[in-house]
Z-matrix of the N, CA and C atoms (Angstrom, degrees):
N
C 1 1.410
C 2 1.589 1 112.47
N 3 1.382 2 110.20 1 -55.65
C 4 1.436 3 117.82 2 -178.58
C 5 1.486 4 110.35 3 -64.55
N 6 1.330 5 116.46 4 -46.07
C 7 1.504 6 121.33 5 176.98
C 8 1.551 7 114.25 6 -58.68
N 9 1.321 8 113.85 7 -38.29
C 10 1.466 9 114.61 8 179.95
C 11 1.576 10 110.48 9 -73.66
N 12 1.330 11 120.03 10 -30.41
C 13 1.368 12 121.39 11 171.87
C 14 1.507 13 114.62 12 -65.53
N 15 1.364 14 112.92 13 -40.71
C 16 1.506 15 119.03 14 -177.42
C 17 1.512 16 106.73 15 -67.03
N 18 1.340 17 120.79 16 -41.63
C 19 1.467 18 122.75 17 178.73
C 20 1.467 19 110.27 18 -65.15
N 21 1.340 20 120.51 19 -40.12
C 22 1.479 21 118.95 20 174.37
C 23 1.480 22 112.77 21 -63.11
N 24 1.240 23 121.42 22 -37.52
C 25 1.520 24 126.22 23 175.85
C 26 1.526 25 109.01 24 -62.20
N 27 1.326 26 118.99 25 -47.54
C 28 1.391 27 125.27 26 177.98
C 29 1.527 28 113.38 27 -55.19
N 30 1.389 29 110.53 28 -48.57
C 31 1.460 30 115.70 29 176.06
C 32 1.550 31 114.46 30 -62.31
N 33 1.287 32 115.78 31 -39.06
C 34 1.495 33 120.92 32 179.73
C 35 1.500 34 107.80 33 -62.73
N 36 1.386 35 116.28 34 -48.06
C 37 1.445 36 119.94 35 179.63
C 38 1.509 37 113.17 36 -59.79
N 39 1.314 38 116.31 37 -45.22
C 40 1.475 39 120.93 38 179.78
C 41 1.531 40 111.11 39 -57.89
N 42 1.376 41 115.27 40 -47.84
C 43 1.494 42 117.54 41 179.54
C 44 1.495 43 108.40 42 -61.80
N 45 1.301 44 123.72 43 -39.77
C 46 1.496 45 126.06 44 -174.59
C 47 1.544 46 106.03 45 -69.96
N 48 1.287 47 119.60 46 -42.57
C 49 1.463 48 119.45 47 -178.26
C 50 1.484 49 111.57 48 -73.68
N 51 1.287 50 121.25 49 -33.40
C 52 1.437 51 123.46 50 -178.48
C 53 1.610 52 111.90 51 -71.04
N 54 1.265 53 116.73 52 -30.69
C 55 1.440 54 120.09 53 176.63
C 56 1.575 55 111.60 54 56.11
N 57 1.299 56 117.65 55 39.81
C 58 1.442 57 121.87 56 -177.85
C 59 1.478 58 116.78 57 86.15
N 60 1.300 59 118.40 58 -6.76
C 61 1.520 60 120.77 59 -179.60
C 62 1.526 61 109.09 60 -81.53
N 63 1.354 62 113.01 61 128.24
C 64 1.409 63 121.29 62 179.23
C 65 1.527 64 112.18 63 -61.69
N 66 1.329 65 120.78 64 144.98
C 67 1.475 66 118.08 65 174.64
C 68 1.450 67 115.26 66 -72.23
N 69 1.263 68 120.50 67 150.51
C 70 1.554 69 123.91 68 175.62
C 71 1.476 70 107.32 69 -79.40
N 72 1.365 71 112.42 70 146.30
C 73 1.365 72 115.68 71 176.35
C 74 1.598 73 114.73 72 -86.68
N 75 1.341 74 116.49 73 126.97
C 76 1.506 75 114.85 74 -179.88
C 77 1.435 76 114.03 75 -82.64
N 78 1.413 77 119.24 76 2.30
C 79 1.465 78 121.71 77 -174.58
C 80 1.499 79 108.31 78 -60.47
N 81 1.346 80 118.51 79 137.87
C 82 1.447 81 126.12 80 179.09
C 83 1.505 82 117.98 81 51.90
N 84 1.361 83 115.19 82 27.24
C 85 1.405 84 119.97 83 179.95
C 86 1.597 85 108.84 84 -123.49
N 87 1.303 86 117.28 85 161.77
C 88 1.525 87 119.82 86 175.44
C 89 1.576 88 101.41 87 -91.71
N 90 1.313 89 115.09 88 125.20
C 91 1.400 90 120.17 89 -173.53
C 92 1.581 91 105.35 90 -119.84
N 93 1.284 92 116.32 91 133.33
C 94 1.512 93 126.67 92 -179.31
C 95 1.550 94 104.10 93 -104.58
N 96 1.334 95 114.36 94 125.93
C 97 1.443 96 120.18 95 -178.61
C 98 1.590 97 100.15 96 -115.71
N 99 1.362 98 117.06 97 126.52
C 100 1.334 99 120.27 98 -173.21
C 101 1.599 100 107.07 99 -125.73
N 102 1.324 101 114.94 100 138.02
C 103 1.451 102 121.02 101 175.56
C 104 1.516 103 105.36 102 -133.72
N 105 1.325 104 115.49 103 150.99
C 106 1.515 105 123.72 104 -175.90
C 107 1.552 106 107.52 105 -72.67
N 108 1.241 107 119.77 106 -13.16
C 109 1.457 108 121.12 107 -177.93
C 110 1.524 109 110.06 108 159.11
N 111 1.297 110 118.41 109 148.30
C 112 1.451 111 123.15 110 -178.40
C 113 1.492 112 111.28 111 -122.04
N 114 1.284 113 116.70 112 128.85
C 115 1.460 114 118.20 113 171.21
C 116 1.599 115 109.39 114 -100.04
N 117 1.362 116 115.37 115 -52.60
C 118 1.473 117 117.44 116 -179.94
C 119 1.555 118 110.97 117 -107.11
N 120 1.313 119 118.87 118 -16.03
C 121 1.406 120 126.86 119 -177.61
C 122 1.537 121 116.54 120 73.90
N 123 1.398 122 115.54 121 10.61
C 124 1.484 123 122.25 122 178.19
C 125 1.461 124 113.73 123 -55.28
N 126 1.289 125 116.37 124 -49.53
C 127 1.494 126 123.20 125 -177.97
C 128 1.601 127 109.85 126 -61.05
N 129 1.250 128 109.07 127 -49.65
C 130 1.507 129 113.29 128 179.97
C 131 1.482 130 114.81 129 -65.81
N 132 1.318 131 117.65 130 -30.37
C 133 1.441 132 123.66 131 175.99
C 134 1.564 133 108.40 132 -63.03
N 135 1.269 134 115.66 133 -50.71
C 136 1.486 135 119.73 134 179.97
C 137 1.486 136 112.96 135 -59.79
N 138 1.422 137 115.81 136 -44.56
C 139 1.423 138 122.62 137 -177.93
C 140 1.616 139 106.52 138 -63.33
N 141 1.268 140 120.48 139 -42.56
C 142 1.469 141 121.70 140 -175.12
C 143 1.456 142 111.80 141 -67.91
N 144 1.370 143 116.19 142 -39.91
C 145 1.463 144 123.84 143 -178.50
C 146 1.634 145 106.41 144 -66.43
N 147 1.213 146 117.28 145 -44.54
C 148 1.460 147 122.46 146 179.56
C 149 1.554 148 105.74 147 -62.46
N 150 1.258 149 118.00 148 -47.36
C 151 1.463 150 120.38 149 -171.36
C 152 1.507 151 109.18 150 -70.22
N 153 1.398 152 118.55 151 -39.91
C 154 1.394 153 123.19 152 -178.82
C 155 1.573 154 109.14 153 -57.43
N 156 1.312 155 117.47 154 -39.89
C 157 1.385 156 120.31 155 -173.56
C 158 1.640 157 110.55 156 -72.44
N 159 1.324 158 114.45 157 -8.60
C 160 1.507 159 117.40 158 173.80
C 161 1.562 160 116.85 159 -93.37
N 162 1.411 161 113.23 160 2.23
C 163 1.325 162 117.15 161 173.59
C 164 1.430 163 123.06 162 76.89
N 165 1.323 164 122.51 163 38.24
C 166 1.441 165 124.01 164 175.86
C 167 1.499 166 114.29 165 -64.21
N 168 1.293 167 119.90 166 156.42
C 169 1.397 168 122.65 167 173.48
C 170 1.487 169 112.93 168 -68.92
N 171 1.394 170 115.56 169 -37.01
C 172 1.449 171 120.84 170 179.52
C 173 1.591 172 105.74 171 -160.21
N 174 1.393 173 113.86 172 152.46
C 175 1.336 174 120.05 173 175.53
C 176 1.606 175 109.94 174 -118.62
N 177 1.349 176 120.43 175 133.57
C 178 1.392 177 122.24 176 174.72
C 179 1.538 178 104.42 177 -116.53
N 180 1.270 179 119.36 178 123.24
C 181 1.485 180 125.14 179 172.08
C 182 1.484 181 110.67 180 -99.11
N 183 1.297 182 113.56 181 127.32
C 184 1.478 183 123.71 182 -177.34
C 185 1.486 184 112.89 183 -123.05
N 186 1.407 185 117.26 184 127.43
C 187 1.448 186 116.57 185 -177.11
C 188 1.559 187 102.33 186 -151.86
N 189 1.333 188 116.30 187 134.43
C 190 1.472 189 117.15 188 -178.84
C 191 1.559 190 110.82 189 -74.56
N 192 1.293 191 120.03 190 -31.57
C 193 1.415 192 119.68 191 -176.14
C 194 1.583 193 110.44 192 -150.89
N 195 1.276 194 115.61 193 133.92
C 196 1.411 195 125.29 194 -176.77
C 197 1.571 196 112.58 195 -163.78
N 198 1.308 197 121.08 196 153.53
C 199 1.438 198 121.17 197 170.78
C 200 1.569 199 111.95 198 -57.70
N 201 1.315 200 114.85 199 146.82
C 202 1.495 201 117.99 200 -177.77
C 203 1.562 202 111.10 201 -57.55
N 204 1.286 203 118.22 202 -40.86
C 205 1.503 204 120.47 203 -179.90
C 206 1.518 205 110.12 204 -59.54
N 207 1.367 206 116.70 205 -39.48
C 208 1.506 207 117.62 206 179.47
C 209 1.493 208 112.50 207 -68.90
N 210 1.368 209 116.76 208 -38.22
C 211 1.472 210 119.13 209 171.48
C 212 1.506 211 114.50 210 -59.29
N 213 1.337 212 117.10 211 -41.56
C 214 1.466 213 123.01 212 178.37
C 215 1.541 214 106.13 213 -62.70
N 216 1.302 215 120.42 214 -46.89
C 217 1.381 216 126.18 215 -175.67
C 218 1.639 217 109.87 216 -62.67
N 219 1.359 218 115.21 217 -35.74
C 220 1.422 219 120.06 218 177.07
C 221 1.517 220 108.97 219 -64.49
N 222 1.308 221 118.82 220 -41.34
C 223 1.501 222 122.18 221 173.53
C 224 1.422 223 116.88 222 -52.68
N 225 1.363 224 118.15 223 -25.03
C 226 1.445 225 121.97 224 174.75
C 227 1.525 226 113.58 225 -85.86
N 228 1.378 227 116.25 226 -17.33
C 229 1.489 228 119.11 227 179.13
C 230 1.503 229 116.36 228 -104.88
N 231 1.301 230 115.52 229 -13.67
C 232 1.501 231 115.30 230 -179.05
C 233 1.500 232 108.17 231 -133.88
N 234 1.365 233 111.67 232 155.01
C 235 1.508 234 116.27 233 179.94
C 236 1.523 235 114.71 234 -66.57
N 237 1.317 236 117.62 235 -23.90
C 238 1.488 237 122.02 236 -178.94
C 239 1.533 238 103.46 237 -145.41
N 240 1.283 239 115.08 238 150.88
C 241 1.455 240 122.50 239 175.86
C 242 1.559 241 110.10 240 -137.90
N 243 1.313 242 112.47 241 132.34
C 244 1.466 243 117.95 242 178.46
C 245 1.621 244 103.25 243 -117.77
N 246 1.312 245 113.94 244 106.61
C 247 1.566 246 116.40 245 179.99
C 248 1.523 247 101.32 246 -130.66
N 249 1.241 248 116.82 247 107.56
C 250 1.493 249 121.51 248 -168.37
C 251 1.572 250 112.12 249 -83.32
N 252 1.340 251 120.05 250 -21.73
C 253 1.409 252 124.56 251 176.40
C 254 1.520 253 115.57 252 -148.80
N 255 1.252 254 113.33 253 133.30
C 256 1.532 255 119.86 254 176.59
C 257 1.543 256 108.04 255 -129.63
N 258 1.375 257 114.48 256 68.79
C 259 1.517 258 117.90 257 -176.70
C 260 1.495 259 110.62 258 -59.86
N 261 1.305 260 116.74 259 152.44
C 262 1.427 261 126.76 260 174.81
C 263 1.569 262 106.45 261 -126.03
N 264 1.327 263 117.87 262 129.16
C 265 1.360 264 124.89 263 -10.86
C 266 1.477 265 110.50 264 -72.31
N 267 1.464 266 116.23 265 156.91
C 268 1.411 267 119.85 266 173.84
C 269 1.482 268 108.95 267 -102.14
N 270 1.338 269 118.34 268 123.67
C 271 1.399 270 121.95 269 -175.22
C 272 1.529 271 111.34 270 -113.31
N 273 1.191 272 120.69 271 -48.44
C 274 1.509 273 125.35 272 -178.23
C 275 1.555 274 111.80 273 -158.03
N 276 1.328 275 115.41 274 145.45
C 277 1.464 276 121.75 275 179.91
C 278 1.509 277 111.32 276 -60.36
N 279 1.282 278 121.35 277 -44.98
C 280 1.409 279 129.39 278 -174.76
C 281 1.539 280 113.85 279 -62.32
N 282 1.316 281 115.41 280 -19.76
C 283 1.447 282 118.56 281 -177.37
C 284 1.502 283 109.43 282 -76.92
N 285 1.364 284 120.91 283 -14.13
C 286 1.416 285 121.07 284 -175.69
C 287 1.593 286 109.37 285 -103.22
N 288 1.259 287 118.25 286 16.53
C 289 1.406 288 125.21 287 175.55
C 290 1.543 289 113.79 288 -123.72
N 291 1.386 290 118.09 289 139.34
C 292 1.413 291 115.34 290 172.61
C 293 1.539 292 112.25 291 -69.92
N 294 1.271 293 116.56 292 -37.25
C 295 1.470 294 122.29 293 177.60
C 296 1.500 295 109.31 294 -128.85
N 297 1.351 296 119.49 295 110.07
C 298 1.389 297 126.22 296 179.06
C 299 1.539 298 115.72 297 -114.49
N 300 1.409 299 109.90 298 35.07
C 301 1.470 300 116.08 299 -179.21
C 302 1.531 301 112.75 300 -70.77
N 303 1.323 302 112.77 301 150.19
C 304 1.488 303 119.14 302 178.34
C 305 1.500 304 110.20 303 -66.10
N 306 1.298 305 115.13 304 154.47
C 307 1.431 306 122.94 305 175.70
C 308 1.539 307 106.75 306 -97.50
N 309 1.330 308 112.44 307 124.02
C 310 1.506 309 117.02 308 -176.13
C 311 1.619 310 109.10 309 -74.93
N 312 1.300 311 113.11 310 153.54
C 313 1.510 312 117.57 311 -178.85
C 314 1.560 313 110.42 312 -56.89
N 315 1.246 314 118.90 313 -43.24
C 316 1.489 315 117.90 314 -179.69
C 317 1.527 316 115.85 315 -60.93
N 318 1.340 317 113.53 316 -35.36
C 319 1.504 318 117.75 317 172.95
C 320 1.460 319 112.71 318 -64.88
N 321 1.331 320 118.70 319 -42.23
C 322 1.468 321 123.53 320 172.53
C 323 1.476 322 112.04 321 -54.25
N 324 1.337 323 118.53 322 -51.95
C 325 1.445 324 126.28 323 174.75
C 326 1.589 325 111.34 324 -51.29
N 327 1.322 326 117.02 325 -48.72
C 328 1.455 327 121.11 326 -176.30
C 329 1.505 328 109.69 327 -66.08
N 330 1.339 329 118.21 328 -45.01
C 331 1.426 330 118.53 329 179.45
C 332 1.520 331 113.25 330 -63.06
N 333 1.319 332 117.77 331 -43.99
C 334 1.438 333 121.40 332 174.67
C 335 1.497 334 116.04 333 -57.56
N 336 1.382 335 114.77 334 -43.67
C 337 1.511 336 122.81 335 176.80
C 338 1.532 337 107.04 336 -58.78
N 339 1.308 338 117.02 337 -57.13
C 340 1.501 339 124.06 338 178.68
C 341 1.472 340 111.34 339 -48.06
N 342 1.310 341 117.32 340 -49.70
C 343 1.506 342 120.59 341 178.19
C 344 1.446 343 112.15 342 -60.54
N 345 1.333 344 118.37 343 -42.95
C 346 1.513 345 119.45 344 -179.83
C 347 1.508 346 108.51 345 -61.15
N 348 1.283 347 117.13 346 -40.68
C 349 1.504 348 118.17 347 -176.27
C 350 1.601 349 110.06 348 -68.26
N 351 1.288 350 117.34 349 -35.58
C 352 1.461 351 122.80 350 -179.96
C 353 1.608 352 107.59 351 -68.69
N 354 1.320 353 115.05 352 -41.43
C 355 1.516 354 118.52 353 -178.68
C 356 1.537 355 106.96 354 -66.44
N 357 1.278 356 119.73 355 -41.39
C 358 1.511 357 119.99 356 -178.40
C 359 1.599 358 108.36 357 -69.35
N 360 1.206 359 118.25 358 -29.55
C 361 1.536 360 121.82 359 179.37
C 362 1.486 361 113.68 360 -69.00
N 363 1.386 362 115.53 361 -30.44
C 364 1.497 363 122.00 362 -178.79
C 365 1.365 364 111.94 363 -87.52
């Protein structure tokens, strides 16, 4: 029940953020998956599994900060890994940022719209 609600919410957010724009196909492309930091790697794990099923040529996982064991695990899941820092002890992602504030939904919409305009202009 909780998983179904979470999937419904993800679907709703995806539709809202896409604003009618069709998703790009990752098939036969090199795809870079970026996260602002990993503590457990759970979200990256789900993303990589979903992406792998779409048939990309290669996956690059990029993260600025994560525990060393998570970076090693990423190396087993992706063709390339960029993990810039693995501090010991690792306690929380937010501790490695000066500002780790959440990004509001309207800011995400604005950034996506601005990017779509730039892509159309090029």
